[in-house]
VMD Tcl script that draws the C-alpha trace (Angstrom):
set ca {
  {0.05 -0.09 -0.11}
  {1.48 3.28 -1.16}
  {-0.12 6.74 -2.13}
  {2.12 7.20 -4.92}
  {0.55 4.35 -6.72}
  {-2.09 6.69 -7.77}
  {0.39 9.18 -9.44}
  {1.58 6.13 -11.64}
  {-2.08 5.24 -12.55}
  {-2.89 8.98 -13.50}
  {0.38 8.95 -15.61}
  {-0.78 5.95 -17.51}
  {-4.40 7.27 -17.77}
  {-3.82 10.85 -18.72}
  {-0.14 11.07 -19.68}
  {-0.42 14.41 -21.31}
  {-2.46 16.08 -18.96}
  {-1.10 18.96 -16.68}
  {-0.41 17.76 -13.08}
  {1.53 20.90 -11.85}
  {1.39 24.53 -12.66}
  {4.01 26.69 -11.02}
  {5.44 30.29 -11.18}
  {8.82 30.49 -13.52}
  {10.08 33.95 -13.44}
  {7.38 36.16 -15.07}
  {5.26 33.22 -16.38}
  {4.39 29.76 -15.09}
  {5.75 26.14 -15.95}
  {3.57 23.29 -16.75}
  {4.11 19.44 -16.16}
  {2.26 16.73 -17.31}
  {1.45 13.29 -15.12}
  {3.88 11.70 -16.99}
  {6.63 14.05 -16.45}
  {5.66 14.07 -12.57}
  {5.74 10.37 -12.46}
  {9.22 10.15 -14.44}
  {10.67 12.83 -12.07}
  {9.63 10.76 -9.05}
  {11.08 7.59 -10.46}
  {14.48 9.33 -11.53}
  {14.69 11.05 -7.86}
  {14.04 7.75 -6.01}
  {16.73 6.20 -7.97}
  {19.15 9.12 -7.39}
  {18.38 9.29 -3.78}
  {18.76 5.53 -3.33}
  {22.29 5.52 -4.84}
  {23.28 7.86 -2.21}
  {22.05 5.98 0.71}
  {18.60 6.92 1.17}
  {16.54 3.67 2.21}
  {13.03 2.58 3.12}
  {12.11 3.46 6.85}
  {14.79 6.32 6.81}
  {13.88 9.56 8.36}
  {14.28 12.48 5.78}
  {13.91 16.11 6.69}
  {12.37 18.03 3.92}
  {12.58 21.74 3.60}
  {11.54 22.83 0.22}
  {8.95 25.42 -0.65}
  {5.80 24.94 -2.71}
  {7.33 23.94 -6.14}
  {7.39 21.07 -8.56}
  {10.52 20.03 -6.42}
  {8.34 19.91 -3.53}
  {5.95 17.72 -5.02}
  {8.57 15.33 -7.07}
  {10.85 14.86 -3.82}
  {7.84 14.10 -1.60}
  {6.57 11.31 -3.82}
  {9.74 10.00 -4.68}
  {10.48 9.65 -0.80}
  {7.07 7.69 -0.47}
  {8.06 5.70 -3.52}
  {11.18 4.70 -1.77}
  {9.55 3.88 1.51}
  {11.63 6.82 3.37}
  {9.76 8.64 5.78}
  {9.66 12.45 5.14}
  {9.66 14.76 8.25}
  {7.13 17.70 7.31}
  {7.32 20.57 9.52}
  {5.48 23.90 9.22}
  {8.27 26.58 8.92}
  {5.63 29.30 10.30}
  {6.45 27.87 13.63}
  {9.67 29.83 14.06}
  {13.41 28.97 13.92}
  {13.68 27.73 17.51}
  {10.91 25.40 17.18}
  {12.17 24.08 13.93}
  {15.47 22.98 15.46}
  {13.66 21.40 18.28}
  {11.34 19.41 15.89}
  {14.15 18.39 13.80}
  {16.38 17.14 16.60}
  {13.14 15.24 17.89}
  {12.73 13.44 14.46}
  {16.23 12.44 14.31}
  {16.76 12.69 10.43}
  {19.22 10.78 8.52}
  {18.98 12.53 5.40}
  {18.08 16.26 4.77}
  {16.75 17.48 1.70}
  {16.29 21.28 1.06}
  {17.12 24.50 -0.49}
  {20.26 26.12 -0.27}
  {18.90 28.72 2.35}
  {17.60 25.70 4.25}
  {21.06 23.85 4.41}
  {22.78 27.45 5.41}
  {20.45 27.60 8.20}
  {21.12 23.88 9.09}
  {24.78 24.46 9.21}
  {24.71 27.85 11.21}
  {22.24 26.63 13.67}
  {23.44 22.88 14.10}
  {20.02 21.18 13.16}
  {19.89 17.56 13.61}
  {23.70 17.34 13.57}
  {24.10 14.31 15.65}
  {22.01 12.17 13.12}
  {22.46 13.47 9.55}
  {24.52 11.61 7.33}
  {23.07 12.33 3.86}
  {22.55 15.82 2.69}
  {20.76 16.90 -0.59}
  {20.33 20.32 -1.97}
  {17.74 21.51 -4.52}
  {19.86 24.98 -5.16}
  {23.34 25.71 -6.25}
  {25.25 25.20 -2.92}
  {24.75 23.94 0.74}
  {25.23 20.24 0.55}
  {27.38 17.83 -1.32}
  {24.49 16.05 -3.37}
  {22.17 17.87 -5.85}
  {18.76 16.76 -6.35}
  {18.96 17.96 -10.09}
  {22.24 15.81 -10.60}
  {21.14 12.83 -8.76}
  {17.80 12.85 -11.18}
  {19.71 13.79 -14.35}
  {22.30 10.71 -13.65}
  {19.02 8.32 -14.02}
  {17.21 10.05 -16.54}
  {14.98 7.59 -18.46}
  {16.02 4.70 -16.23}
  {14.36 5.84 -12.90}
  {13.01 3.45 -10.38}
  {10.08 2.03 -12.03}
  {9.12 -0.15 -9.02}
  {7.87 0.95 -5.43}
  {9.11 -0.20 -1.95}
  {6.78 -2.91 -0.79}
  {5.22 -0.84 2.00}
  {2.42 -2.32 4.21}
  {-0.50 -0.13 5.32}
  {0.76 0.04 8.89}
  {4.43 0.89 8.08}
  {5.41 4.69 8.87}
  {4.78 7.03 5.63}
  {5.61 10.27 7.17}
  {5.90 12.54 10.35}
  {3.86 15.69 10.51}
  {4.45 18.11 13.03}
  {1.67 19.72 14.72}
  {1.79 23.75 14.58}
  {2.60 24.20 18.16}
  {0.09 27.08 18.49}
  {-1.92 25.72 21.42}
  {1.01 23.70 22.97}
  {4.25 22.02 22.21}
  {4.67 20.89 18.58}
  {4.56 17.09 18.44}
  {5.53 14.73 15.65}
  {2.48 12.99 14.37}
  {3.10 9.27 13.11}
  {1.27 8.90 9.68}
  {0.89 5.45 8.09}
  {0.58 4.67 4.38}
  {-2.98 3.34 5.05}
  {-4.01 6.54 6.74}
  {-2.95 8.60 3.75}
  {-4.79 6.25 1.40}
  {-7.85 6.37 3.82}
  {-7.80 10.56 3.76}
  {-7.61 10.45 -0.05}
  {-10.58 8.49 -0.07}
  {-12.77 10.18 2.30}
  {-11.81 13.68 0.97}
  {-12.74 12.64 -2.58}
  {-16.04 11.16 -1.30}
  {-16.98 13.99 1.04}
  {-16.25 16.69 -1.50}
  {-17.17 14.70 -4.91}
  {-13.84 15.64 -6.36}
  {-13.36 14.45 -9.91}
  {-10.13 13.73 -11.98}
  {-9.07 16.49 -13.99}
  {-10.01 19.21 -11.87}
  {-7.75 22.18 -10.82}
  {-6.83 22.72 -7.25}
  {-5.14 26.08 -6.05}
  {-2.46 24.91 -3.46}
  {-2.16 27.88 -0.84}
  {-0.77 25.64 1.95}
  {1.99 23.07 1.26}
  {0.67 19.79 3.30}
  {-2.80 20.45 1.92}
  {-1.35 20.84 -1.52}
  {0.12 17.39 -1.45}
  {-3.48 15.87 -1.55}
  {-4.10 17.61 -5.03}
  {-2.28 15.24 -7.28}
  {-3.24 12.30 -4.90}
  {-6.94 13.25 -5.64}
  {-6.20 13.47 -9.44}
  {-6.41 17.40 -9.36}
  {-4.01 19.70 -11.19}
  {-2.01 21.65 -8.61}
  {-1.65 25.35 -9.30}
  {0.88 27.07 -7.08}
  {0.33 30.77 -6.37}
  {2.73 33.23 -5.90}
  {2.43 33.74 -2.10}
  {4.46 33.11 1.12}
  {2.56 30.19 2.71}
  {3.68 31.16 6.13}
  {2.18 34.27 6.03}
  {-1.49 33.81 4.40}
  {-2.72 36.99 6.22}
  {-0.24 39.09 4.11}
  {-1.12 37.30 0.74}
  {-1.57 39.52 -2.23}
  {-5.42 39.18 -3.29}
  {-4.92 39.97 -6.81}
  {-2.49 37.27 -7.27}
  {-4.75 34.67 -5.80}
  {-7.66 35.86 -7.74}
  {-5.57 35.91 -10.87}
  {-4.38 32.51 -10.36}
  {-8.12 31.38 -10.30}
  {-9.05 33.23 -13.18}
  {-5.96 32.27 -15.40}
  {-6.23 28.70 -14.77}
  {-9.77 28.00 -14.09}
  {-9.50 26.80 -10.59}
  {-12.43 24.64 -9.49}
  {-11.01 23.71 -5.93}
  {-9.42 25.97 -3.43}
  {-8.08 25.62 0.06}
  {-7.28 28.92 2.28}
  {-6.69 29.34 5.60}
  {-9.33 31.79 7.64}
  {-6.90 34.46 7.46}
  {-6.38 34.12 3.51}
  {-10.08 33.69 2.87}
  {-10.98 36.67 5.04}
  {-8.25 38.98 3.11}
  {-9.07 37.78 -0.50}
  {-12.68 37.68 0.41}
  {-12.92 41.43 1.63}
  {-10.63 42.55 -1.56}
  {-12.91 40.90 -4.10}
  {-16.21 41.85 -2.38}
  {-15.18 45.49 -2.53}
  {-14.56 45.18 -6.37}
  {-17.29 43.16 -7.49}
  {-15.07 40.13 -8.52}
  {-16.81 36.97 -9.78}
  {-15.01 33.61 -9.59}
  {-17.47 31.36 -11.79}
  {-15.04 28.40 -11.99}
  {-14.80 27.50 -8.51}
  {-16.95 24.67 -7.60}
  {-15.86 24.56 -3.84}
  {-13.72 26.24 -1.40}
  {-12.49 24.96 1.77}
  {-10.92 26.36 4.88}
  {-9.60 25.14 8.15}
  {-6.94 25.56 10.68}
  {-9.05 27.73 13.07}
  {-12.84 28.79 13.42}
  {-13.81 30.59 10.32}
  {-15.69 33.73 11.21}
  {-19.36 33.80 9.48}
  {-18.69 37.25 8.19}
  {-15.57 36.08 6.34}
  {-17.60 33.34 4.65}
  {-20.30 35.64 3.90}
  {-18.02 38.13 2.23}
  {-16.16 35.64 0.16}
  {-19.29 34.02 -0.93}
  {-20.43 37.07 -2.66}
  {-17.70 36.15 -5.28}
  {-19.07 32.51 -5.81}
  {-21.82 31.01 -7.90}
  {-25.15 30.78 -5.97}
  {-24.67 26.88 -5.54}
  {-21.11 27.02 -4.72}
  {-20.27 26.41 -0.93}
  {-17.64 27.16 1.16}
  {-16.80 24.23 3.59}
  {-15.03 24.31 6.82}
  {-14.00 20.71 7.73}
  {-13.13 20.15 11.37}
  {-10.07 17.78 12.37}
  {-6.37 18.06 13.37}
  {-3.05 16.93 12.36}
  {-3.76 13.59 14.34}
  {-7.13 13.06 12.69}
  {-8.35 14.69 9.40}
  {-10.93 14.95 8.32}
  {-13.45 14.37 11.16}
  {-16.72 16.48 10.39}
  {-17.81 18.82 7.53}
  {-20.32 21.68 7.32}
  {-21.09 24.12 4.46}
  {-21.46 27.98 4.09}
  {-25.47 27.40 3.28}
  {-25.94 25.95 6.81}
  {-23.54 28.27 8.65}
  {-25.00 31.32 7.04}
  {-28.62 30.12 7.10}
  {-28.80 28.68 10.50}
  {-25.60 28.28 12.85}
  {-24.09 31.43 12.87}
  {-27.12 33.12 14.69}
  {-26.62 30.53 17.38}
  {-22.81 31.15 17.46}
  {-23.73 34.78 18.20}
  {-26.03 33.76 21.03}
  {-22.86 31.81 22.75}
  {-24.00 28.17 21.63}
  {-20.42 27.53 20.12}
  {-19.37 27.11 16.57}
  {-21.15 24.29 14.51}
  {-18.66 22.21 12.55}
  {-21.16 19.79 11.14}
  {-21.83 15.94 11.41}
  {-19.08 13.56 11.56}
  {-18.12 12.02 8.27}
  {-19.03 8.52 7.54}
  {-16.69 6.06 9.28}
  {-15.90 8.45 12.04}
  {-17.02 7.38 15.66}
  {-17.30 10.73 17.57}
  {-18.01 10.80 21.52}
  {-18.04 13.52 23.79}
  {-16.48 12.46 27.19}
  {-16.17 14.21 30.59}
  {-13.51 16.82 30.94}
  {-10.23 15.70 32.36}
  {-6.61 16.56 32.50}
  {-5.48 13.15 33.29}
  {-4.68 10.09 30.82}
  {-7.54 7.76 30.27}
  {-5.82 4.37 29.29}
  {-9.11 2.46 28.55}
  {-12.58 3.17 27.08}
  {-15.40 2.97 29.12}
  {-18.82 3.62 28.27}
  {-19.48 5.64 31.49}
  {-16.94 8.28 30.24}
  {-19.63 9.28 27.37}
  {-21.66 12.40 28.16}
  {-25.05 12.95 27.06}
  {-26.39 15.03 23.87}
  {-26.11 18.45 24.77}
  {-23.52 18.43 27.43}
  {-19.99 19.99 26.87}
  {-17.07 17.67 27.07}
  {-14.07 16.68 25.33}
  {-14.27 15.50 21.75}
  {-12.97 12.19 20.91}
  {-12.83 10.18 17.60}
  {-11.71 6.90 15.99}
  {-11.59 5.83 12.67}
  {-9.47 5.02 9.57}
  {-8.00 8.26 9.69}
  {-6.99 8.68 13.31}
  {-3.28 8.32 14.28}
  {-1.95 6.12 16.97}
  {1.14 7.94 18.33}
  {3.44 10.83 18.53}
  {7.12 10.02 17.67}
  {9.26 9.91 20.82}
  {6.51 11.44 22.93}
  {5.27 8.33 24.90}
  {3.68 10.75 27.57}
  {1.89 12.81 25.23}
  {0.51 9.79 23.39}
  {-0.69 8.34 26.78}
  {-2.59 11.81 27.51}
  {-4.09 11.85 24.07}
  {-4.97 8.21 23.10}
  {-7.51 5.88 24.63}
  {-7.57 2.42 23.77}
  {-11.04 1.24 22.54}
  {-11.20 -2.39 21.85}
  {-8.58 -2.83 18.87}
  {-8.79 0.67 17.96}
  {-7.37 3.84 19.38}
  {-9.69 6.74 20.11}
  {-7.79 10.16 19.80}
  {-8.89 12.85 22.36}
  {-8.68 16.15 20.09}
  {-7.63 18.52 23.16}
  {-11.04 20.31 21.85}
  {-14.15 20.79 23.84}
  {-17.64 20.70 22.42}
  {-21.22 18.91 22.34}
  {-23.28 16.97 20.05}
  {-26.82 18.60 19.52}
  {-29.90 16.87 18.73}
  {-29.42 16.42 15.12}
  {-26.14 14.81 15.53}
  {-24.08 17.89 14.77}
  {-20.68 18.63 16.51}
  {-20.39 22.22 18.21}
  {-17.00 23.16 18.97}
  {-16.36 25.33 22.15}
  {-12.83 25.94 22.40}
  {-9.59 24.40 23.54}
  {-9.67 22.27 26.76}
  {-6.45 24.08 27.97}
  {-8.13 27.21 27.40}
  {-11.32 26.87 29.59}
  {-11.43 29.10 32.75}
  {-12.37 27.47 36.01}
  {-14.23 29.45 38.39}
  {-15.53 28.72 41.89}
  {-19.17 28.16 40.89}
  {-18.89 27.35 36.90}
  {-16.36 26.69 34.11}
  {-16.46 29.20 31.33}
  {-15.38 28.01 27.69}
  {-13.88 30.26 25.23}
  {-15.88 30.14 22.07}
  {-19.25 30.55 23.65}
  {-18.24 33.57 25.54}
  {-16.16 35.10 22.73}
  {-19.11 34.54 20.39}
  {-21.38 36.90 21.96}
  {-18.86 39.60 22.07}
  {-17.67 39.27 18.76}
  {-21.36 39.79 17.28}
  {-20.72 43.27 18.15}
  {-20.13 45.11 14.94}
  {-17.13 47.16 16.28}
  {-15.52 44.00 17.68}
  {-12.93 42.35 15.31}
  {-12.22 39.33 17.61}
  {-11.83 38.74 21.49}
  {-10.36 36.41 23.63}
  {-11.53 34.94 27.31}
  {-8.76 34.83 29.75}
  {-8.44 34.09 33.46}
  {-6.89 36.22 35.81}
  {-5.78 34.90 39.22}
  {-5.82 37.27 42.05}
  {-3.39 37.38 44.75}
  {-5.87 35.75 47.12}
  {-6.32 32.80 44.55}
  {-9.66 33.99 43.11}
  {-9.97 33.39 39.20}
  {-11.53 36.62 37.55}
  {-12.75 35.90 33.90}
  {-12.08 38.79 31.48}
  {-12.54 39.35 27.88}
  {-9.96 41.19 25.89}
  {-11.45 42.80 22.57}
  {-9.98 44.16 19.39}
  {-11.53 46.42 16.98}
  {-11.18 46.23 13.21}
  {-7.62 46.57 11.97}
  {-7.14 49.67 10.05}
  {-10.33 51.21 10.99}
  {-10.62 54.40 13.42}
  {-13.63 53.86 15.60}
  {-15.34 56.30 18.07}
  {-16.60 53.93 20.94}
  {-17.45 56.13 23.80}
  {-18.45 53.10 26.06}
  {-16.98 49.91 25.02}
  {-17.09 48.51 28.52}
  {-20.75 49.46 29.09}
  {-21.74 48.12 25.70}
  {-20.05 44.83 26.16}
  {-21.54 44.45 29.67}
  {-24.83 44.83 28.52}
  {-24.18 42.16 26.04}
  {-22.77 39.98 28.81}
  {-25.93 40.31 30.86}
  {-27.99 39.02 28.04}
  {-26.44 35.50 28.47}
  {-26.60 33.07 31.22}
  {-23.00 31.89 30.67}
  {-21.57 35.42 30.49}
  {-23.71 37.31 33.00}
  {-21.65 38.67 35.75}
  {-18.17 38.72 34.23}
  {-17.12 41.90 35.49}
  {-14.09 42.89 33.33}
  {-13.25 43.68 29.77}
  {-10.18 44.96 28.27}
  {-9.69 46.22 24.63}
  {-7.03 47.31 22.08}
  {-7.98 49.22 19.10}
  {-5.07 48.70 16.39}
  {-3.95 51.15 13.86}
  {-1.12 50.15 11.78}
  {1.98 48.10 12.55}
  {1.55 44.64 13.62}
  {3.83 42.17 15.42}
  {3.61 38.67 16.43}
  {2.53 37.97 20.10}
  {0.24 35.67 22.01}
  {-2.95 35.78 23.71}
  {-2.45 33.50 26.74}
  {-5.32 31.34 28.24}
  {-5.63 30.20 31.65}
  {-6.67 26.73 32.50}
  {-8.40 25.57 35.63}
  {-5.07 25.76 37.45}
  {-4.17 28.84 36.43}
  {-1.23 27.99 34.33}
  {-1.12 29.73 30.97}
  {-0.70 28.69 27.55}
  {-1.09 31.01 24.23}
  {-2.34 31.00 20.78}
  {-0.54 33.08 18.30}
  {-2.22 36.25 16.84}
  {-1.04 39.64 15.50}
  {-1.57 42.57 17.93}
  {-0.95 45.84 16.83}
  {1.51 48.06 18.74}
  {1.15 51.58 17.07}
  {-0.90 53.87 18.73}
  {-2.74 51.25 20.85}
  {-5.34 52.17 23.02}
  {-6.45 50.44 26.10}
  {-9.61 50.44 27.81}
  {-9.86 49.62 31.74}
  {-13.28 48.81 32.80}
  {-12.28 49.75 36.14}
  {-11.31 53.53 35.03}
  {-11.91 54.03 31.42}
  {-11.41 57.76 31.58}
  {-7.72 56.99 32.14}
  {-7.07 55.16 28.96}
  {-4.25 56.44 27.13}
  {-3.24 56.11 23.60}
  {0.42 56.39 24.29}
  {1.35 55.27 27.60}
  {0.33 52.34 29.74}
  {1.27 54.00 33.05}
  {-2.06 55.67 33.31}
  {-3.62 52.36 33.05}
  {-1.39 50.56 35.61}
  {-1.97 53.10 37.95}
  {-5.32 52.10 38.89}
  {-5.10 50.18 42.08}
  {-8.02 48.16 41.47}
  {-6.86 46.95 38.21}
  {-3.47 46.31 39.03}
  {-4.74 44.39 42.31}
  {-6.78 42.28 40.32}
  {-3.99 41.28 38.16}
  {-5.29 43.36 35.19}
  {-1.61 44.57 34.42}
  {-0.66 41.20 33.71}
  {-3.61 40.87 31.40}
  {-2.61 43.76 29.32}
  {1.27 42.80 29.73}
  {0.68 39.19 28.17}
  {-0.77 40.22 25.00}
  {3.07 40.59 23.65}
  {5.76 38.19 23.96}
  {8.94 39.94 24.02}
  {10.52 36.71 22.39}
  {8.77 37.30 18.95}
  {9.49 41.10 18.58}
  {11.08 41.81 15.44}
  {13.93 44.29 15.29}
  {11.57 47.06 14.57}
  {10.74 47.69 18.14}
  {9.28 51.01 19.02}
  {9.03 52.87 22.14}
  {5.39 51.30 22.82}
  {6.71 47.80 22.47}
  {9.58 48.71 24.90}
  {6.94 50.15 27.22}
  {5.16 46.92 27.29}
  {8.12 44.92 28.02}
  {8.80 46.84 30.82}
  {5.45 46.25 32.12}
  {5.76 42.44 31.40}
  {8.95 42.22 33.13}
  {8.31 44.20 36.23}
  {8.43 41.86 39.42}
  {5.17 43.80 40.51}
  {3.16 42.79 37.63}
  {4.46 39.04 36.98}
  {1.90 36.39 36.72}
}
mol new
graphics top color blue
foreach p $ca { graphics top sphere $p radius 0.5 }
foreach p [lrange $ca 0 end-1] q [lrange $ca 1 end] { graphics top cylinder $p $q radius 0.2 }
display resetview
C-alpha cells in the first residue's frame, strides 16, 4: 500500500494532462502527469544511489514548487519517511522538532542548508545531505535525477498499510509541537474520504495555498496550481495574485486558511469580483468567522459552498459543514453563545463526547461518554486517526484511549453533540477558565462579544488574583485599519454579557484598538489551575489604546502607565492581562517605544503572573 501508486495510475491514464503549474520567472511552467511520475522515479533512483533507504527519516525543507511534489512522492516511492514541519512555527521550534525527529537525510534549499549549518539542526544524526539549489550540500537533487534520466526506479517499496509513511509536526500554536506518525493506510484513507466528501473528480484544478494540503491535490487527481505567495504568511497574501491564478487557470477547488479567506474575500467583494469556475472552497486550521464566509461567498456562484472541515493533524477529516447551513442557521446560534457548529461526523468516524479531564484515560469505558447537549472533550476513532506521537510517550498516553482494537484520539477540544447529531466546537480544553461556581468556555463566551459590529475578535482569559480567586476577562480588538469612535465599550459589552446566562456577571473587559503596525504575539489562556498557554495572533502596537473597565477615563493612546496606576486594575491582576498580549521573544528588530514600554510592564516583578 502506497499513496504514490495513484500517481503512476494517472500517468498511465492521462500522460499528457497537466499535473503541476508553478510560477517560473514572469510566467508559469507546466508539468504533465507523465513528467511528474518520471521525475519521481528518477529522483527515487538518485536518492537510493546515495544511501536513502526504506524507513529512513528524511527532513524535507523545500517550498511549494514542482521539486516539493516530486521529492515528496519520490520519498514515498522509496518507502523513506519524510519529516514535514510547518516553517511558520519559527526557527527555535524548527530546530527542536528536527532534533526530535532524528533525520538521517536532509533535503532542502540552499537557504535551508545554510540555516542547518549555522544552527546545527539535527547534527548528531545527519549523514546524507541533498540540496535543491546551487550550494549547501554535497549532493544535488537535479544532478541525481539527471544521472538516472530515462532509467528511474519503476518499482515501489513493498510498504504495508501500517508502515510509517511520514512524520507531520503539529503547529505548536496551542502547546508543544509534536511529531504525528502517519502510516500509508492513513494517507490512502484520507484521500478516499476527501474525494467522497467533496465529490472531487479527476481533472479538476486545485489552488494549493498550503503546502501539506497541496500534496492531496495530485493524489486526488487534480492539477495543482502553486500561487505566488508566502505560505507562512497567509494574512499578508496579495489578493490579486490569488484571484488572478483562479481566473487564469480556471481553478475549481481552493483551500485557504481563515486569514487568507478573509483577506481575499474582502478585496474581491469590494471590487465586485466573480469567480465562476470555483466549485468549492475549503478553509480550516482555525474557526472561520461567519462574516468572512459571507464576504467571500459574494464572489461565488449561488450553488457553490465554502466548507469548513473540522479535524487536526492527528485526525483529519472528522466533520464537515457548508456555508449555506452556517449562514442560514448556525451563525445566529454562535452569536448567542452556543459555540461554532462544525457539522456532522463524516462516514466512518466514531465521535464521542467524554467528561473533561486533564489526566490520562488508558481504556475506553461507556461511563466516560456524556449525553447529548453536554459540553465535554471531543474524542474520535476511525480510519484516519493516528495512533502515536514520535518519541513522545507521555503525550501519546494523554491523547490516546485504547478502545477495543482501535485507538481513540482525544482532540484536546471541547464541544457537544446537538439533537441532530452535529458537533459544536466550544474551544480548547486548556483554554477553559474554571471559576469557583462554574466553568467558562472560550468560544461560547467570545461569540457573543464578537457579534458586536465594532469588535474584530476577542479572547476569554482567566486572571488569578493574589488571594487565589480567578477573575474572567474578555480582551477585545476593534477592526484593523479602521478608526472607530466608541464612547463606552465596557458599558456596551457589559450589556451584551448580561443577556446570556454563561456571561452574566463576568465583570471585566479590556480592549485594544489597533492602527497600523502589527507584530507577533500571543493571547494566553488560563486553564483551571491558573497555568498559562498561548495561541498566536497579531496584535497592533502602534498607537494602541487600552480600555480599563475600572477607570476608562484613564485610558491613554500613548502610555500604559496611566492604566497600570489604577490600584483596582493592578490589584486584580489586570496589569498582567495587558502585559501578556505581547511576547518579547517574538518581537522583530523594529521595536518601538510602545513595545519597549510593554516589555517593561511584562518584566516588572510587581506585574509578573
